[in-house]
Every structure is written in structure tokens, then in C-alpha cells.
N, C-alpha and C positions, 0 to 999 in steps of 0.2 A: 504494500500499499504506499502510495506516495502523494505528495502535494505538487500540483502543476500550476505554474504561473504562465499566463498567456498575455503578451503585450498586444493590445488592440490598437492603441493610439500610435501613430496618427492615421492608421488605415481606416479605423472606424471609431466613432465616438458613441458610446452608449449613454443615454440619458438616465436619470434616476428612475423614471417610470419604466423605461425599457429594461433596466437591470431588475427592478422588482418583478416585472412580467416574465423575464427570463427565469428567475428563481421559482416563480409560481408554476411555470410550464415544465420545470424539471425538479419536482419535489424530492426525487431520490438522490439528488446531487447537492452537496453542500458547497455553495458558492460564496465568496467574499470578493470585494473589490478594494484595492489599495488606494491610497491618496493619489498615486500617479496614474490611476485608471486601469491598472493591470487586473485582469480577471484571475482569480485564484480558485482552483478546483481542488477541494480537499477530500481525502478519503475518510470514510467513517472510522471512528475510533474502535480499537479492539476491546475485548471484554475487560481487561485489567484497567485500562484508562477510563472506560465508561463507568466502572464500579467506583473508582476513586472520585471521578467527577460527581457522581450521585451522592457519595458520602459527604463531600465538601459542600455541595449545593444544599443538602439537608440541614447542615449546621447553620447556613445563612437563612434558610426558610424558617427554622425554629426560632432563631434570634429575631428575625423580622416580625414574626407573628406576635412575639412578646412585646416588642417595642412599637410596632406599627409606624415606623418612621419612613418607610419607603416601599419600593417594589423590588423584588428579586427576580432575576431572569436567568434561564439556563442557556446552554450553548446553541440552542436552536433559534435564538433571537438575534436578528441582525439589526444593528443600529446604523443609521445614516449619520455619520459623524460630521460636525460643523466644518471641519477643515478638509473635508473630502474623505472618501473611502466609506465602505459599507463593511462593518466588522461584527463578528460574532464571538464575544469572549466566552470562556467556559462558565464563568459566573459574572453577573453584572448586577449592580444595585443602583437605583435612582431615588433620590430624596422625593418623598410623596408630593410635596408642593410643586416641584419641577415636573413630575409626571402628570399631575392633575392640570398643569397649564397647557398640556398638549390637547388638541381637539380629538374627538373620537376616531376620526379617520387616521390621524397621525399615530395614535396608539395602536390601531389595527394593522397598519402596514409596517414598514421599517421605521421605527421612531426616530425622528430627526433631532436627536439629542445625544450628548456625550454622557455616558453613565458617570455617577460620582465615584464609583468604585468598579474595578475590573480585576479578574483573576484569570490567568492562563496557566494550565497544567500542561507542561511539556510532555507530549506523547512520543513513542518511539519513531513516528513518522515526521515529527516536527523538527525543523532546523532551529537551533538555538539562535543563530544570527537573525533569521527571518522573524522569529518570535520576539526578539529584542526590538527589531524595527517596528513590529506591530505595536509593542508597548510604547514606543516613542510616538507613534501615530495617535495612540490614545491620549498621551500627555499633551501633544500639540493641539488636540481637540478639546482640552479642558477637563479631562478626567483628573480627579483630585488625588486618588490613591490607587495604585496597582500592584499586584503581586504576580510574579512569574516564578512558578514552583517547578524545579528540576528534580524530580524524584531520584533519577539514576545517580546523580551526583550529590544529593541531599543538600541542595542550595536553594536559597530564595533570593530573588532580586526584588527589592522594594523600590517602587517609583512613586515620587510625590511631586505634585504640581509645583513647578518653579524651583525645585531643589535637585541637587545631584542624587543619583541613584545610590542605593545601599545594598550590599551583598551580605547575607547571613549564611553561615555554614552550619547545617544540622540543627536549626533551632527547634525547640520543643513546641513553641507556640508563636502565633502572630497576633498582634494587637490591631484592632480596627482603628486605633487612634481617635482623633476627633471626627473623622469621616463616618465611622461606624461605631458610635458611642457604646462602650460596654461589650463589644464583640471581641471574642478571642477564638482563634482557630487552633485547635489541638492538632499538632502535626503528627502525633503518634499514629493516627488513622491513615496518614499518607505515607509515612516512611515504612 
């Protein structure tokens, strides 16, 4: 299983609506679009990665049900980022007030909003460099906090808006800081 990047520009320009329609017409294929307009065809995750994604997402859902501070999204949600690109983080979270400011049609399609928080869990088919570039796209679009978890190397890269990145080696837990108040991710379920 691999990830393929197809450079369409300058041969053809796909509008936001055309990209949405392309995704709807091909529901069995996970597509993203980079800020540069590249079409990214992604393989489905394997069982191991899918299980870890579910475990992590469950922690966010439980915390969010208790706090009612926002909306949690899984990896099947594609966000239309303000700086360009259509991306699907493994976990995303948006403050409730920002989510509610979107009209119903914007909420139904690819929400034109940068999540407040994103998480990417590196899978065996992911390139670290390309995933780091994806994290930079999130930050350039206004994401306030991002985590890139590399299970194989037991590393976490923390991205904060307007700050240099931080790398943690084999941490036991991650704090949601002021973006996700009171949230702590226990990494024992991931390692």
C-alpha cells in the first residue's frame, strides 16, 4: 500500500467544488489535496493503525462529551483549509463556537475551517517528511496545536501556532495545553 501524489497544475486546475465532487464520485478512495494543488491518493490504513486511531479518537470523544467544548472529527473528515489544501487529519477538534459559525451547508461538505487541534498517527505507508510538511500546512492555516505521533520510533512532534516545533522521545502522556483544557492522552495505549 502506498501514497501517490499527482501534480495536476498547470495542466488542469480543479476547483473546490470539483474536488468535492471528485471525492463524492469515488467514495472508496481517500483523496486529499495539498496547498500546491497536488492530488494525493492515499491507501486505506491497515488493521494495526486503524485500531490505534480508534483508541486515540475514543479518548478525544470521551473528553469532549464531558467538556462539551467543541466537535471531534475522525480521519474520514476532509477540511478545506484557509491557506489552500484539503486535508484529513487522523483526529481533529474544533472549538464549538467556531463550528457553530459555519452554515449547515459548510458543515455538511468539507468544512472551510482550520481545526484548532490536529493529530497525525504515522502509519507504515506514510512518509515522515511528507507528514511533517502536512503538519506545516496545518500550522500555516491557523491550527493552534498539532501532534505527529511516530509509533515505530516512539517520538512525538508537537506543533504550536507561531512557535518552533518540539520533539519528545517516548513520552508517557501528552497534554492538550490551553487548546484542549484538561485533556491528557495516555500514550501507553499507543506504544
